[in-house]
Structure formats: C-alpha cells, structure tokens
C-alpha positions as CSV (number, residue, x, y, z in Angstrom):
1,M,17.3,179.9,273.0
2,I,16.7,182.9,270.9
3,E,14.4,185.1,271.0
4,T,15.0,188.5,271.5
5,V,17.2,191.3,269.4
6,E,19.7,191.1,271.5
7,D,20.1,187.2,271.7
8,A,20.1,187.7,267.4
9,E,22.7,189.8,267.8
10,Q,25.0,188.1,269.3
11,L,24.5,184.7,267.7
12,M,24.5,186.7,264.6
13,S,28.4,188.3,265.5
14,A,29.2,184.7,266.8
15,A,28.4,183.4,263.4
16,P,29.3,185.7,260.5
17,K,28.1,183.0,257.8
18,L,24.3,182.5,259.0
19,W,21.4,184.3,258.2
20,L,18.9,185.5,259.9
21,L,14.9,183.6,260.3
22,F,13.0,187.5,260.7
23,D,10.0,186.9,263.2
24,T,8.2,189.1,264.1
25,G,5.3,187.3,266.1
26,H,8.5,185.2,268.3
27,L,10.2,188.9,268.6
28,L,7.2,190.1,269.8
29,A,6.1,187.2,272.0
30,A,9.9,188.1,273.5
31,G,9.1,190.8,274.7
32,S,11.4,193.1,271.7
33,D,10.7,195.8,269.3
34,P,11.3,194.0,265.7
35,M,11.9,197.5,264.6
36,Q,14.9,196.8,265.9
37,V,16.2,194.5,263.4
38,F,16.4,197.4,261.5
39,D,18.5,199.2,263.9
40,K,21.3,196.7,263.7
41,P,23.2,197.0,261.0
42,I,24.4,193.0,261.6
43,L,20.5,191.9,261.4
44,R,19.6,193.9,258.6
45,N,22.0,193.1,256.3
46,R,21.6,189.1,256.8
47,I,17.5,188.6,256.8
48,G,17.3,185.8,254.6
49,H,13.7,184.5,255.5
50,V,10.7,186.3,256.9
51,H,7.5,185.2,259.3
52,L,5.4,187.8,259.4
53,K,2.8,187.3,262.1
54,N,1.5,189.2,264.8
55,F,0.8,188.5,268.7
56,H,-1.9,188.9,271.2
57,A,-1.8,189.0,274.7
58,N,-4.7,188.9,276.9
59,D,-3.4,192.0,279.2
60,P,-0.4,193.5,276.7
61,Q,0.7,195.8,279.9
62,S,1.7,193.2,282.1
63,W,3.1,190.0,279.4
64,N,6.0,188.7,280.0
65,H,7.0,185.6,278.0
66,R,9.2,184.1,280.9
67,T,5.4,183.9,283.4
68,Q,3.1,183.0,281.7
69,K,1.5,180.6,279.5
70,F,2.3,180.7,275.8
71,G,-1.2,179.4,274.3
72,E,-4.0,180.3,277.2
73,Q,-2.2,184.0,277.1
74,G,-0.6,185.3,274.9
75,R,-0.7,183.4,271.1
76,F,0.1,184.5,267.9
77,A,-2.6,186.4,265.6
78,E,-3.0,186.7,261.8
79,L,-1.7,190.7,261.0
80,G,-4.4,193.0,262.3
81,A,-5.3,190.7,264.8
82,G,-2.1,191.9,267.3
83,N,-2.2,194.3,270.1
84,V,1.1,194.9,271.8
85,G,1.6,197.2,268.2
86,L,3.5,195.4,265.7
87,D,3.3,197.7,262.8
88,V,2.6,196.5,259.7
89,E,3.3,198.7,257.3
90,A,6.7,199.8,258.6
91,V,8.0,196.3,259.2
92,L,7.5,196.5,255.2
93,S,9.0,199.5,253.9
94,A,12.1,198.6,255.9
95,L,12.5,195.9,254.8
96,A,12.0,197.4,251.5
97,E,15.5,199.8,252.2
98,V,16.9,197.1,252.8
99,G,17.1,195.2,249.8
100,Y,15.2,192.2,251.4
101,E,13.6,190.8,248.0
102,G,11.8,187.0,250.0
C-alpha cells in the first residue's frame, strides 16, 4: 500500500512513467508531511493531479493510522477544519513553484 512520502518515492523510482496523485489528506492521515513531496525531485516534478484536503484526528498527538480506526478516531476534513498542521498556503505556493497547472 502506498501511504507515505517514502512509499511514493519508492514507487515512482520503480515506475518512471507514472504520475503522482498528490493527496494532502491521505498523506496527513498516514503521518506524513505533504510538504516533503516538494523536497523530492522524483515526486515534485511528476505531480499529475491534486486532492487538496485536510485531516482531523480526535487526538492529534497520538493519532496512528496503523492502530486507530479511520472514521472513528480520525477523518478527512475540509480545508481549515483539520488539526494536524496542513499549511494550505504553503502547499499552493509550492505547487505554483513546480509549475503545476491542474
């Protein structure tokens, strides 16, 4: 299963013609920082589509997608309604920097 920035980097290395669906909510839910995508040339240069959403955990300090139930203790949230640190402005700026036009 591809959940983290590291997982995506491994997959993109193995499949050089594949494009990335950059999903901020899924990355946050898996405990990754979506901004890390822009630190990895293999990822930032192959963003084909974006799902911009937030994530809310009942207890953000202890949220663990492997041990807690998604939908009960954590869930996707509208922009501005999350509590795990998504910086929407930074994501949009980084997308513009890499030339994403989707």
